[in-house]
Structures are given as C-alpha cells and as structure tokens.
C-alpha positions in Angstrom: 24.2 24.3 -41.7 25.6 24.6 -38.1 22.2 25.7 -36.8 20.4 22.7 -38.4 22.8 20.3 -36.7 22.2 21.8 -33.3 18.4 21.8 -33.7 18.5 18.1 -34.5 20.6 17.4 -31.4 18.2 19.2 -29.1 15.2 17.4 -30.6 16.7 13.9 -30.2 17.8 14.4 -26.5 14.3 14.4 -24.9 13.3 11.4 -27.0 16.2 9.4 -25.7 15.5 10.4 -22.1 11.8 9.3 -22.4 12.9 6.0 -23.7 15.3 5.4 -20.8 12.6 6.3 -18.3 10.0 3.9 -19.8 12.5 1.0 -19.6 13.2 1.6 -15.9 9.5 1.7 -15.1 8.8 -1.6 -16.9 11.7 -3.3 -15.0 10.4 -2.2 -11.6 7.7 -4.9 -11.6 10.3 -7.6 -12.4 12.7 -6.9 -9.6 10.9 -9.0 -7.0 10.2 -12.1 -9.1 11.8 -15.2 -7.6 12.4 -13.6 -4.2 10.9 -15.5 -1.2 7.7 -14.3 0.4 8.1 -14.2 4.2 5.4 -14.0 6.8 5.1 -13.0 10.5 2.1 -12.9 12.8 0.5 -11.9 16.1 -2.8 -12.8 17.8 -5.3 -10.1 18.7 -6.3 -10.4 21.5 -3.7 -12.8 22.9 -4.5 -16.4 23.9 -4.3 -17.3 27.6 -3.9 -21.0 28.4 -5.6 -21.7 31.8 -3.8 -23.6 34.4 -0.2 -22.9 33.3 -0.2 -19.1 33.3 0.8 -19.0 29.6 -0.1 -15.9 27.5 0.3 -16.3 23.8 0.5 -13.1 21.7 1.5 -15.4 18.9 0.6 -18.9 17.8 2.6 -21.3 20.0 5.9 -22.3 18.4 5.8 -25.5 16.4 2.1 -25.4 15.7 0.9 -25.6 12.1 -1.5 -23.3 10.2 -2.9 -23.2 6.7 -1.9 -20.5 4.2 -3.4 -19.6 0.8 -1.5 -16.9 -1.3 -3.1 -15.6 -4.5 -1.0 -14.0 -7.3 2.3 -15.6 -6.1 4.7 -16.9 -8.6 3.2 -20.4 -8.2 0.0 -21.9 -6.8 0.0 -21.8 -3.0 -3.3 -23.2 -1.6 -3.9 -24.4 1.9 -0.2 -25.0 2.4 1.1 -25.9 5.8 3.3 -23.3 7.6 4.9 -23.7 11.0 4.8 -20.9 13.7 8.1 -19.9 15.3 8.6 -18.8 18.9 9.6 -15.3 17.5 6.4 -14.8 15.5 7.9 -16.0 12.2 6.1 -18.3 9.9 7.9 -20.9 7.8 6.5 -23.1 5.0 6.7 -26.8 5.7 7.4 -27.7 2.1 8.4 -25.5 -0.8 9.0 -21.7 -0.3 6.6 -19.4 -2.1 8.0 -16.5 -4.2 6.8 -13.1 -5.3 5.3 -12.5 -8.7 5.2 -9.0 -10.2 1.9 -7.9 -8.6 0.4 -7.5 -5.1 -0.6 -10.7 -3.3 -3.6 -11.6 -1.2 -3.1 -13.9 1.8 -5.6 -15.8 4.0 -4.5 -18.0 6.9 -6.1 -20.0 9.6 -5.2 -22.2 12.6 -5.1 -25.1 13.2 -4.2 -26.5 9.8 -6.3 -29.2 8.2 -4.8 -30.7 5.0 -8.2 -31.9 3.9 -9.6 -28.4 3.6 -9.4 -28.0 -0.2 -12.5 -25.9 -0.8 -14.4 -23.1 1.0 -16.9 -25.0 3.1 -15.8 -27.2 6.0 -16.7 -28.2 9.5 -14.6 -27.2 12.5 -15.0 -29.1 15.8 -13.6 -28.1 19.2 -11.9 -30.7 21.3 -14.0 -32.3 23.9 -10.9 -32.7 26.2 -9.5 -29.2 26.7 -7.9 -30.0 30.0 -4.5 -30.0 28.3 -2.6 -27.3 26.5 -2.8 -29.3 23.2 -6.6 -29.8 23.5 -7.2 -26.1 24.3 -4.9 -24.7 21.6 -6.2 -27.1 18.9 -9.7 -25.8 19.7 -8.7 -22.1 19.2 -9.8 -21.4 15.6 -7.9 -18.3 14.3 -8.1 -16.5 11.0 -6.2 -13.7 9.3 -6.0 -11.9 5.9 -3.7 -9.4 4.3 -2.9 -7.8 1.0 0.8 -6.9 0.4 3.1 -5.4 -2.2 6.5 -6.9 -2.9 8.9 -5.9 -0.1 12.0 -7.1 1.8 10.3 -7.3 5.2 7.9 -10.1 6.2 4.2 -9.5 5.6 2.5 -9.4 9.1 -0.7 -11.3 9.7 -3.0 -10.2 12.5 -5.0 -13.3 13.7 -8.3 -13.0 15.4 -10.3 -15.6 17.3 -13.4 -17.0 15.5 -14.9 -18.8 18.5 -15.8 -17.9 22.1 -14.1 -18.5 25.5 -16.0 -19.6 28.6 -14.1 -19.0 31.8 -15.1 -20.5 35.2 -13.8 -19.3 38.6 -14.7 -21.5 41.5 -14.6 -20.4 45.2 -16.4 -21.4 48.3 -17.0 -20.0 51.8 -17.8 -23.5 53.1 -15.3 -25.8 51.4 -11.7 -25.3 52.3 -10.2 -27.6 49.7 -11.4 -27.4 46.1 -8.4 -29.3 44.9 -9.5 -31.9 42.3 -12.8 -30.3 41.5 -13.5 -31.1 37.8 -15.3 -28.6 35.5 -17.3 -29.6 32.5 -19.3 -27.7 29.9 -22.4 -29.7 29.2 -25.0 -28.0 26.9 -23.1 -26.8 23.8 -22.8 -28.0 20.3 -19.1 -28.5 19.5 -19.1 -27.9 15.7 -19.7 -25.1 13.2 -19.3 -24.6 9.5 -16.2 -22.5 8.6 -14.9 -20.9 5.4 -11.1 -20.6 5.6 -11.0 -18.3 2.5 -13.5 -15.7 3.7 -13.3 -16.3 7.5 -17.1 -16.8 7.7 -18.4 -18.9 10.6 -21.8 -20.6 10.4 -24.2 -21.4 13.2 -23.3 -24.1 15.7 -24.2 -27.5 14.4 -24.0 -31.2 15.3 -24.7 -32.9 18.5 -24.3 -31.6 22.1 -21.2 -32.9 23.8 -19.5 -32.5 27.2 -16.2 -30.6 27.2 -13.7 -31.5 29.9 -12.4 -28.1 30.9 -10.0 -29.3 33.6 -9.5 -29.8 37.3 -8.7 -27.3 40.0 -5.5 -27.5 41.9 -4.1 -25.8 45.0 -2.8 -23.0 42.9 -5.5 -22.9 40.2 -9.1 -21.7 40.8 -9.9 -20.6 37.2 -10.3 -22.8 34.0 -11.4 -21.9 30.5 -12.8 -23.7 27.4 -13.1 -22.7 23.8 -16.8 -23.0 22.7 -18.7 -22.4 19.5 -20.8 -19.2 19.7 -24.4 -20.2 20.2 -27.6 -19.8 22.1 -28.2 -22.3 25.0 -31.7 -23.2 26.0 -32.9 -21.7 29.3 -32.7 -24.1 32.1 -30.0 -26.3 30.5 -27.2 -27.6 32.7 -24.4 -25.5 31.2 -21.6 -26.0 33.8 -21.1 -29.2 35.7 -18.7 -29.4 38.8 
C-alpha cells in the first residue's frame, strides 16, 4: 500500500507543474493591457532650413503630425500628436494604450484633421521664404510594427517630396543682397495616401513658389517641390 501511494504522488506532480506553466503563459499577453503606448522619432535624412542654419534631425518642436495605430486597446485613427524638442511624440488628446498583441503604426507630417480616408491631396506652400512655410511643405511619413514594451516605439520619418536648392554667385555683381528667388514651372500638388505612404504624380496647376531673398550672409536658398518632369525650355528659376 505504501508503494501505491508513492506512485500516485509522482504521477500528479507533473500534471500540477504543467497547469502552472500554462496559466503563466496565458497571463503574459495581458500584462501590457492598459499601459500607455509611447512614441519617439527621427528624420532620415535630416531637414535643413535655409537661411537660418537650422538642421532638424527631428520634427521641429511644437509641430503636429497625424498618427494611426492599429490593434491598440481603442481606435486611434489620424490622431494629432505633437513633436517635442527631445524627439518625443505626445498625443494632443487621449493617450492610447496597449492591447494584448503587436501594433502597427503609420504617421505623417504635417497633420491634416480632414484626412479620414486613404486618398488625399497634399499641396506645398507657395511662400516658403519663412521657416513655417518651408516646414509645412515638408511631407514626411513613417511606419513601424511593435510588440508591447516599456521603451518608446521609434519612428523613422523619410521625406516624400524633393528639395530644390539654388546657390547664387556673380563675378560682376558685388552685392546680391535682396535678390529674390522663385520656382516657376512646377505643379504644387500631388495625391498622397497617409496609410501606405504612396505618392501620386504631380497634379493641379503650375504656381510660383517664393523661395526667399538673399542677404549679406546668405547665398543659398531651398524649396520643397513635388517630384515631377518639367518641360524643356520652361523658366524654372526666376531671379
């Protein structure tokens, strides 16, 4: 009778251990529910603002971008987030929380509250002589898939449009101060899908873009333009 009792004990022990292991595994997916999803970012390559010597490896602090997160605890579509000087991103309204699965993130800059679907038109500013006009024309996009974690999910933004840079010099004119540069022959709009990052061909009418004026310390200016072909013989740059 003693041997039978011992055999029963040894048979029950593995079953109990298996049960404990299964419960622990099931609980793992629930540990992150309700914890805040945090984001950080960088721009690849960085953005240089002409005229002021500013080099942005991140979206300028205080600027707003749109974020869509799939598989979060609640619906989070085209929500506004604000960029911090340190590269952090903060939701303007409600915080978004982890569910029990991986999440997919897509984000774009600058934010447009009216972009509720996948097909929209983005238009660069026709006055890019100021920092605001230039940065608002810089269409950026990023995507990431992430598992629940304590550290912020990092988004790597890339530029969707092109940059045209003009450097002016002269052997005959000593003072170029006040010379104004304009881009003349480009279409300023294009279709953009903020969910996939797809950019359509340039569309809309041709418009002049005010790039800026030269100063005693500034001989180079830049403008953000929609990628496109320009007809041969067109007046592209006006000084």
